[in-house]
TISEPA-409876 format. One record per residue (C-alpha): residue number from 1; residue in one letter; z, x, y. Coordinates in pm, 1 decimal. Layout:
BEGIN
   n res        w        u        v
 NUM   a        Z        X        Y
...
END
This chain:
BEGIN
   n res        w        u        v
   1   m   3476.6   -161.6   4648.0
   2   i   3348.7   -495.3   4524.7
   3   i   3275.4   -346.8   4179.6
   4   q   3621.4   -187.5   4166.3
   5   a   3776.2   -523.9   4241.3
   6   f   3557.6   -677.4   3971.8
   7   l   3681.5   -428.1   3712.7
   8   r   4046.6   -501.8   3804.3
   9   w   3980.3   -873.8   3781.0
  10   v   3807.1   -842.8   3438.3
  11   e   4123.1   -703.3   3280.9
  12   t   4311.7  -1032.9   3327.5
  13   a   4037.1  -1297.3   3353.4
  14   r   3975.9  -1559.9   3086.9
  15   t   3688.2  -1513.9   2840.8
  16   s   3477.1  -1793.0   2990.5
  17   d   3519.5  -1649.5   3340.7
  18   r   3432.4  -1298.6   3222.3
  19   a   3119.8  -1431.4   3050.3
  20   r   3000.9  -1604.9   3368.1
  21   a   3074.7  -1295.1   3573.2
  22   a   2887.5  -1068.8   3327.4
  23   n   2584.5  -1294.8   3344.9
  24   a   2594.6  -1306.6   3724.9
  25   l   2624.6   -927.6   3746.7
  26   g   2331.8   -879.8   3507.6
  27   r   2113.5  -1129.4   3694.2
  28   a   2191.0   -970.0   4028.8
  29   y   2095.6   -631.4   3888.7
  30   a   1775.4   -766.3   3729.6
  31   q   1670.7   -945.9   4047.1
  32   a   1731.7   -633.1   4259.3
  33   e   1995.6   -809.7   4464.2
  34   i   2214.3   -497.5   4456.7
  35   n   2143.8   -212.6   4697.4
  36   g   2093.0    148.5   4591.1
  37   i   2453.5    250.9   4644.3
  38   d   2601.4    -43.4   4453.0
  39   r   2339.2    -17.8   4176.5
  40   r   2510.0    280.8   4020.2
  41   a   2846.1    104.7   4041.4
  42   a   2693.8   -205.3   3879.5
  43   e   2565.1      5.6   3590.5
  44   m   2915.2    145.4   3541.3
  45   a   3056.7   -208.2   3540.5
  46   m   2801.6   -327.8   3285.0
  47   t   2876.8    -23.3   3071.4
  48   f   3244.2   -117.0   3089.0
  49   l   3159.8   -471.1   2973.2
  50   l   3007.8   -330.0   2652.7
  51   d   3366.3   -281.0   2532.2
  52   d   3472.4   -636.3   2611.0
  53   p   3649.2   -780.9   2302.5
  54   s   3463.4  -1111.5   2327.0
  55   p   3104.2  -1128.0   2198.1
  56   k   3046.2  -1416.8   2441.5
  57   v   3077.1  -1175.4   2732.9
  58   r   2834.1   -925.2   2582.2
  59   h   2592.6  -1205.2   2493.3
  60   s   2597.7  -1329.4   2852.5
  61   l   2524.0   -979.4   2974.3
  62   v   2230.3   -919.0   2737.9
  63   d   2085.6  -1261.7   2817.0
  64   a   2072.4  -1167.3   3186.0
  65   l   1928.3   -818.0   3127.4
  66   a   1689.9   -867.2   2833.7
  67   d   1380.2   -950.8   3039.0
  68   c   1443.1   -690.4   3308.8
  69   p   1190.3   -401.7   3283.6
  70   t   1425.8   -174.0   3478.6
  71   a   1744.4   -251.4   3286.3
  72   p   1943.2     61.6   3195.4
  73   r   1805.0    183.1   2862.4
  74   a   2140.6    307.3   2733.7
  75   i   2300.1    -33.4   2791.2
  76   i   2015.5   -223.6   2624.8
  77   k   2022.7     17.4   2330.8
  78   a   2396.8    -35.6   2287.0
  79   l   2348.0   -413.8   2295.7
  80   a   2068.4   -382.1   2041.4
  81   e   2321.0   -232.5   1798.8
  82   d   2583.6   -500.2   1864.7
  83   q   2649.3   -811.7   1654.7
  84   p   2334.4   -984.9   1516.6
  85   e   2325.0  -1266.5   1775.3
  86   i   2351.7  -1012.0   2058.4
  87   a   2115.9   -760.5   1898.9
  88   y   1859.3  -1037.1   1849.4
  89   v   1829.3  -1095.8   2225.5
  90   a   1798.2   -725.4   2307.6
  91   i   1553.5   -637.9   2030.7
  92   s   1331.4   -945.0   2054.0
  93   r   1298.7   -958.9   2433.7
  94   s   1355.3   -619.8   2592.4
  95   t   1062.1   -390.3   2670.9
  96   v   1297.7   -110.3   2771.2
  97   l   1353.0      8.1   2412.8
  98   a   1120.3    297.8   2327.4
  99   d    975.6    359.1   1981.9
 100   e   1227.2    636.6   1915.8
 101   d   1509.7    395.4   2004.8
 102   l   1382.9    136.7   1758.6
 103   v   1340.5    398.4   1486.1
 104   d   1699.2    516.9   1540.3
 105   i   1831.0    161.6   1543.2
 106   a   1641.8     81.3   1222.2
 107   a   1782.1    391.4   1052.8
 108   r   2142.9    328.5   1157.0
 109   g   2138.8    -49.3   1153.0
 110   t   2174.4   -320.1    893.7
 111   a   1908.8   -515.7    709.2
 112   e   1941.0   -787.5    974.2
 113   t   1871.4   -535.0   1250.0
 114   r   1561.8   -403.7   1073.5
 115   a   1441.6   -760.4   1022.8
 116   l   1471.2   -822.4   1397.4
 117   i   1270.2   -508.9   1470.6
 118   a   1005.6   -604.5   1213.3
 119   a    967.9   -945.0   1382.2
 120   r    902.7   -808.6   1733.7
 121   s    578.9   -931.6   1888.8
 122   t    443.8   -576.2   1871.1
 123   v    558.5   -315.8   1620.2
 124   s    409.7     29.7   1673.8
 125   r    283.1    253.9   1394.9
 126   s    587.5    480.7   1405.4
 127   v    835.7    191.8   1397.9
 128   a    642.3     16.3   1120.2
 129   a    638.0    343.6    924.3
 130   a   1016.8    370.2    954.3
 131   i   1068.6     19.8    818.5
 132   a    814.0     83.8    542.3
 133   e   1016.8    389.1    443.9
 134   i   1368.2    241.0    438.7
 135   g   1330.5   -138.3    458.0
 136   d   1421.7   -368.1    173.6
 137   e   1217.7   -661.1     45.2
 138   e   1306.8   -912.4    317.9
 139   e   1245.3   -679.2    612.5
 140   v    919.0   -555.7    460.8
 141   l    793.4   -910.9    406.0
 142   i    862.9   -992.4    771.6
 143   l    673.5   -678.4    870.9
 144   l    374.0   -761.6    649.0
 145   e    361.2  -1118.9    778.7
 146   n    375.9  -1005.1   1143.0
 147   p     22.8   -991.7   1294.5
 148   g    156.8   -764.3   1570.0
 149   a    274.5   -495.4   1326.5
 150   r     48.4   -191.1   1319.2
 151   l     60.7    -54.0    967.3
 152   t   -126.4    264.2    883.4
 153   q   -284.4    324.8    544.3
 154   r     -9.8    578.0    475.5
 155   s    255.5    310.8    535.1
 156   l     69.2     64.9    311.7
 157   r     54.7    325.3     35.4
 158   r    427.6    385.7     75.6
 159   l    503.2     14.0     50.5
 160   a    286.5    -16.2   -261.1
 161   g    478.0    270.8   -419.1
 162   r    826.1    155.8   -315.1
 163   l    808.5   -222.1   -347.5
 164   g    487.5   -296.7   -534.5
 165   h    693.6   -425.5   -826.2
 166   v    814.3   -716.1   -607.8
 167   a    567.7  -1002.0   -651.8
 168   a    594.1  -1134.1   -293.9
 169   v    537.9   -788.5   -141.9
 170   r    254.2   -719.2   -383.8
 171   d     80.7  -1045.7   -292.3
 172   q    107.8   -968.2     79.5
 173   l    -35.4   -620.3     29.0
 174   l   -322.8   -735.2   -191.2
 175   s   -423.5   -996.9     65.8
 176   r   -483.4   -726.8    329.1
 177   g   -836.5   -605.3    387.6
 178   d   -710.4   -266.4    509.4
 179   l   -518.9   -182.7    190.6
 180   p   -651.9    151.9     56.7
 181   s   -821.1    145.9   -282.7
 182   d   -569.4    383.0   -442.0
 183   a   -281.7    157.0   -331.1
 184   r   -468.0   -143.7   -470.2
 185   q   -505.4     42.8   -799.8
 186   a   -133.8    128.9   -801.5
 187   l    -49.3   -239.0   -758.0
 188   a   -284.4   -334.0  -1043.0
 189   e    -95.0    -90.6  -1265.2
 190   k    236.2   -246.6  -1164.8
 191   v     99.9   -586.8  -1267.4
 192   g     -2.9   -439.8  -1601.8
 193   a    338.2   -281.0  -1649.6
 194   a    510.9   -610.6  -1568.4
 195   l    300.4   -796.5  -1822.3
 196   a    354.2   -528.3  -2086.1
 197   a    730.9   -551.5  -2035.0
 198   c    736.8   -932.1  -2059.3
 199   g    925.5  -1037.4  -2370.3
 200   l    718.3  -1352.7  -2415.8
 201   v    391.5  -1157.1  -2410.3
 202   q    525.3   -899.2  -2655.5
 203   a    644.5  -1173.1  -2890.3
 204   s    303.9  -1343.2  -2873.9
 205   i     71.3  -1049.8  -2946.5
 206   g    296.9   -760.0  -3045.4
 207   h    420.7   -454.1  -2859.1
 208   g    141.0   -218.8  -2967.9
 209   r   -138.0   -453.8  -2874.3
 210   v     29.4   -539.9  -2543.1
 211   q     25.6   -172.8  -2445.2
 212   r   -341.2   -138.3  -2536.1
 213   v   -442.2   -458.8  -2357.2
 214   a   -247.7   -357.4  -2045.5
 215   r   -407.0    -12.1  -2047.6
 216   e   -756.4   -152.4  -2085.9
 217   a   -693.5   -408.8  -1812.4
 218   c   -579.8   -131.3  -1577.3
 219   d   -890.4     72.1  -1662.1
 220   a  -1112.4   -227.1  -1592.4
 221   a   -933.4   -286.9  -1262.9
 222   a   -976.2     78.5  -1166.8
 223   l  -1352.0     63.9  -1228.2
 224   a  -1389.7   -265.2  -1044.3
 225   l  -1196.1   -128.3   -746.0
 226   a  -1398.5    191.7   -754.3
 227   a  -1719.1     -9.5   -733.7
 228   a  -1593.3   -194.2   -426.0
 229   a  -1421.8    100.1   -255.4
 230   p  -1585.1    292.9     30.7
 231   q  -1697.1    635.8    -86.2
 232   e  -1451.3    811.9    145.5
 233   e  -1159.3    641.4    -33.9
 234   l  -1262.9    756.9   -381.8
 235   p  -1090.7   1100.0   -365.0
 236   e   -754.5    937.2   -284.6
 237   m   -802.5    685.4   -562.9
 238   i   -900.2    955.6   -813.4
 239   g   -599.9   1165.3   -708.7
 240   h   -367.7    872.7   -771.2
 241   l   -517.3    809.1  -1115.6
 242   r   -489.0   1176.4  -1208.0
 243   e   -125.0   1200.8  -1097.9
 244   a    -45.2    881.8  -1289.4
 245   g   -208.9   1020.8  -1605.6
 246   r   -476.9    748.0  -1597.9
 247   l   -783.4    969.6  -1551.9
 248   t   -849.9    970.2  -1925.2
 249   p  -1170.6   1045.2  -2120.6
 250   f  -1191.7    674.5  -2201.3
 251   l  -1187.0    581.8  -1832.6
 252   l  -1441.1    851.3  -1742.6
 253   l  -1677.3    751.0  -2023.6
 254   s  -1635.8    384.6  -1932.1
 255   a  -1733.8    472.5  -1575.9
 256   l  -2045.8    652.8  -1693.4
 257   c  -2153.0    382.6  -1935.1
 258   s  -2099.0    107.5  -1677.9
 259   g  -2300.0    287.1  -1410.9
 260   r  -2004.5    389.3  -1190.3
 261   t  -2165.3    726.1  -1122.0
 262   e  -2003.8    771.6   -778.3
 263   f  -1661.1    734.3   -934.9
 264   f  -1751.9    973.8  -1216.7
 265   s  -1886.8   1234.8   -973.6
 266   a  -1574.6   1215.2   -758.5
 267   a  -1356.3   1252.5  -1068.7
 268   i  -1542.9   1564.1  -1183.4
 269   v  -1512.8   1714.5   -833.2
 270   d  -1137.1   1652.6   -843.1
 271   l  -1088.5   1786.7  -1196.1
 272   s  -1319.1   2087.2  -1178.1
 273   g  -1276.7   2208.4   -820.5
 274   v  -1654.2   2257.5   -800.6
 275   p  -1801.6   2164.3   -459.1
 276   e  -1921.8   1805.5   -434.9
 277   r  -2281.9   1897.3   -355.1
 278   r  -2304.9   2119.2   -664.6
 279   v  -2152.0   1850.2   -887.4
 280   r  -2396.1   1587.5   -762.3
 281   s  -2689.9   1822.8   -812.6
 282   i  -2597.1   1895.5  -1174.5
 283   l  -2515.1   1536.0  -1265.6
 284   s  -2831.7   1397.7  -1109.5
 285   g  -3082.4   1655.2  -1231.5
 286   g  -2917.2   1923.8  -1440.9
 287   r  -3001.3   2008.4  -1802.1
 288   i  -2762.9   1961.1  -2089.4
 289   h  -2620.5   2315.8  -2086.2
 290   s  -2534.8   2311.4  -1715.8
 291   i  -2393.8   1960.0  -1751.3
 292   r  -2171.4   2065.1  -2040.9
 293   a  -2052.8   2374.8  -1853.3
 294   l  -1955.7   2157.2  -1556.4
 295   l  -1776.7   1903.1  -1774.9
 296   e  -1586.6   2173.0  -1960.7
 297   s  -1476.3   2325.0  -1628.4
 298   a  -1327.4   1980.3  -1557.6
 299   g  -1113.3   2005.4  -1871.0
 300   l  -1329.4   1817.3  -2121.4
 301   g  -1329.8   2015.4  -2446.9
 302   r  -1647.2   2120.4  -2631.5
 303   e  -1600.9   1843.7  -2888.1
 304   v  -1601.3   1592.1  -2602.2
 305   s  -1846.3   1743.9  -2354.6
 306   k  -2156.6   1689.4  -2570.8
 307   a  -2114.5   1311.7  -2581.3
 308   f  -2044.5   1304.4  -2208.4
 309   a  -2348.2   1521.4  -2138.0
 310   e  -2565.1   1283.9  -2344.0
 311   a  -2430.6    993.0  -2137.7
 312   v  -2508.6   1180.0  -1814.3
 313   l  -2866.6   1240.7  -1931.5
 314   l  -2900.0    871.1  -2017.3
 315   c  -2778.6    786.7  -1665.4
 316   q  -3041.8   1020.0  -1524.0
 317   g  -3330.7    863.3  -1710.6
 318   g  -3210.0    523.7  -1826.8
 319   a  -3138.9    419.6  -2183.3
 320   g  -3480.5    262.1  -2233.5
 321   a  -3566.2    -72.6  -2391.2
 322   g  -3497.9   -224.3  -2729.5
 323   a  -3741.8   -378.9  -2975.9
 324   d  -3734.1   -707.9  -2785.4
 325   g  -3814.0   -534.9  -2457.3
 326   a  -3465.8   -592.8  -2313.3
 327   p  -3294.6   -291.9  -2154.9
 328   v  -3053.0   -105.8  -2382.0
 329   s  -2711.3    -23.6  -2240.9
 330   i  -2603.4    337.8  -2210.1
 331   a  -2305.9    279.6  -2441.3
 332   a  -2528.2    118.9  -2707.4
 333   e  -2786.3    398.5  -2693.2
 334   l  -2517.0    666.8  -2699.1
 335   s  -2350.5    500.8  -2997.9
 336   y  -2685.6    490.4  -3178.8
 337   r  -2747.5    862.6  -3117.7
 338   i  -2397.9    954.3  -3237.0
 339   r  -2445.0    754.1  -3556.8
 340   r  -2765.8    947.2  -3623.9
 341   k  -2583.8   1281.3  -3589.5
 342   p  -2214.3   1208.9  -3649.4
 343   s  -2127.1   1576.0  -3699.6
 344   d  -2211.2   1658.7  -3336.5
 345   v  -1902.4   1484.1  -3190.7
 346   s  -1546.9   1419.8  -3294.7
 347   h  -1450.9   1104.8  -3480.4
 348   a  -1232.2    991.8  -3189.6
 349   i  -1520.3   1012.3  -2940.8
 350   a  -1754.5    833.1  -3184.1
 351   e  -1501.1    549.6  -3213.5
 352   l  -1456.2    542.3  -2836.4
 353   v  -1828.5    506.9  -2769.7
 354   e  -1868.4    243.6  -3041.5
 355   r  -1585.3     46.8  -2888.8
 356   l  -1743.4     61.5  -2544.1
 357   a  -2073.1    -62.1  -2687.1
 358   f  -1900.4   -346.3  -2872.0
 359   d  -1701.4   -444.5  -2561.6
 360   e  -2031.0   -475.2  -2375.3
 361   q  -2169.4   -698.2  -2651.8
 362   r  -1862.2   -920.5  -2633.4
 363   q  -1896.9   -952.9  -2257.5
 364   i  -2264.9  -1043.6  -2292.9
 365   a  -2167.9  -1308.3  -2549.0
 366   r  -1903.6  -1449.9  -2313.2
 367   d  -2151.5  -1462.7  -2024.6
 368   y  -2409.4  -1634.5  -2248.1
 369   a  -2159.0  -1894.4  -2367.6
 370   l  -2047.2  -1961.6  -2008.6
 371   l  -2407.4  -2007.2  -1894.3
 372   a  -2480.2  -2239.9  -2186.2
 373   s  -2175.5  -2454.5  -2110.3
 374   r  -2275.1  -2484.8  -1744.5
 375   q  -2629.2  -2585.9  -1834.8
 376   a  -2498.6  -2843.8  -2078.4
 377   a  -2273.9  -2988.4  -1810.7
END
């Protein structure tokens, strides 16, 4: 009867009085000051207050209920989808909202609502995945900056694919130690694409050279990331490079000549479909004919496979030493052998190997100059 009288009174009461009454009703419910019979009636009254035309009334109600672990879930969920200042209280404080509620609210809500969810003290994997899938830049940044957000590697990959072109998001992702290697590689490519598209850079060194420099920088980044990546992440990274059209003969030969044999093995497994154990056995101890057969099953043509097989054999036994006793690089030794028998490989492969050898020489010269300048200082 008391609740019925309350509902009749609400229809004519002033806004300030209704707000005080809503808060008192919510607090009484939260503090278990209502008996079992009246509890149901109180829930009906609070449900009725959800339609109150004044946001002050609804704000008073959510402020009283937000910290109550037994608050009616349907009422809290409705308040969480109310105006931003009301939703903020429900989303940030209530523990009643389940993961599926938050996912639904994120899907149906505004950017402000998703930002509130992303800023919760704890964001579960499923809720974080939902925001990673549909959130815009601002919500995603809040999520990435939240130490209580549990982001899976799948969600991080999705964010790298969706918003990796945004510098702030990219910086947040790259600063994470749990970012998968293939996502890190994807972000490196986005940096390269951004530089290649920069008008100032194109005007400075020309469009053609920009494309080549960007491609080479991405290849170098891929090899550096491959060297640092755990072995179990290499298949994902290789798959990304293949799908992006970046698993080129130049990259594969660069990997071989720079000693990235784990990366090269994983790439041949991916391209050929031959079991990993068999690939490793052939690459580590096979003869030239079995090596060439394996490489050709991976899609490397006969005019290419011979040079690759020679590089594999050099990796097996080392390139030896030069006249001064210093070790000879694989690229330099391979270039020397191709020059001795130029008819054995295509002109394009010969140029590729020579370029790799010269790039190594340039890097050695840079390192020498840097060392000399440090000693002089």
